[in-house]
N, C-alpha and C positions, 0 to 999 in steps of 0.2 A: 504494500500500500504506500502511496506517495506521502512524503513528509507533511505537506500542507494539509492534505485531507485528514491525516492522522491527528495533527494539531487541532484542527477544527472539531473533530469528533471528541477529542479529550475535553475541549472547551465546552461543548454541548453536554457532555456527560457530567461535568462538574455541577450542573444545575439540576440533574435528575436525582430522585430518591431511589434507593434499591427497591425493586418490586418482588424479588424472590430471595428467600433465605435458604442457604444450604446448611442443614444441621447434621446431627450425629449419624444419620443414615447415608450421608454422602450424596453422590450423584445417582439418583434412582431414575427408572424409566418415567415415572410420573413427573419428576422434576424436569426432565428433558422435554416431555410433551408440553408442560406448562411454559417452559422457556421458549419453545418453538412458537407457541401462540403469541406470546408477548413480542418476540422478535418480528413476527409477521405483521403485527399491528403497529409496532413502534419503530422498528429497524435498529434502534439503539437502546440497549438494555443494561441496567446496572444490577448486579447481584451481590448480596452480602454473604460471605462464607464465615460461619460461626466457628469458634475455636474447636468445638467438639467434632467438626467435620474432618479435622486434620489428624485424626487418630492413625489412619493408614497411609494417607498421601499428604504431600506438602501442598501449599496453596497454589504454586505454579502448576503442578500436575493436575490439580482439580480444575483450574482455569482452562488448561489445554484440553482436558477431557470434555468440559462443557462446550467449548468452541467446536471441537471435532464432532461431537454427537448432535449438536444443533446446526451443523453446517454453517457456522458463522465465523467471523474474524475476531480474534482477541485483540482488543484495542489497547487495554492496559490493565495491570494489576497494581492497585495502590492500597496499601494497608491490608484490610481484609475484604476489599471490594474489587470485583471483577467487572469490566465493561466489555460487552460484546456488540458487534455490528454485523448486519447483513444488508 
């Protein structure tokens, strides 16, 4: 993704609130389906990853799995927040 577009998406994402929380069950099929619905409706989605979700995987791995399973692009991981775009 080009640098200008990435910068613009990060700027837009800073104004969003997280609409999905990933908890101790991690990335489940139902979470992915819900994520796909939100991405289709909004294109840019912010997801909060709770500390309990990191029992088996680190935050970066969770973010990459979310992007891959929802066929979206990982824009950024900041703190415990993941931003995806399609």
